[in-house]
C-alpha positions in Angstrom: 123.7 -69.1 113.3 126.8 -67.0 112.0 128.2 -64.6 114.8 125.3 -62.3 114.8 122.7 -64.7 115.2 121.3 -64.5 112.0 120.5 -67.8 110.2 122.9 -69.0 107.1 122.2 -71.2 104.5 123.7 -74.6 104.0 125.3 -73.1 100.7 127.3 -70.5 103.0 128.2 -72.8 105.9 129.9 -74.9 103.0 131.2 -72.0 101.1 132.9 -71.2 104.7 134.4 -74.6 105.1 135.6 -74.7 102.0 137.5 -71.7 102.2 139.0 -72.8 105.7 139.9 -75.8 104.0 142.0 -73.9 101.0 143.0 -71.3 103.7 144.9 -74.3 106.0 146.2 -75.8 102.5 147.5 -73.3 101.2 149.2 -72.0 104.9 150.9 -75.6 105.1 152.2 -75.7 101.4 153.9 -72.0 102.2 154.9 -73.2 105.5 157.4 -75.5 104.2 158.0 -73.9 101.1 158.7 -70.5 102.4 159.5 -71.2 106.1 160.3 -67.2 106.5 157.3 -64.6 107.6 154.7 -64.2 105.5 151.1 -63.0 105.7 148.4 -64.9 103.4 145.4 -63.2 105.1 143.4 -60.5 102.7 145.2 -56.8 102.8 143.8 -53.4 101.2 145.8 -50.9 100.7 145.1 -47.6 99.6 146.8 -45.9 96.5 146.1 -41.9 96.7 146.8 -41.5 93.0 144.3 -44.8 91.8 140.7 -43.0 90.5 
């Protein structure tokens, strides 16, 4: 079940696990290559000039 007590499929579970593993791997590599503060979480920016 997800955080809202809804059932999830095996594909959804495997997709989430794959995403978590990829995020951990990216964080590990970036920490070694770029020790400065960084963010790998998705960000959204508003562009007032965009259509």
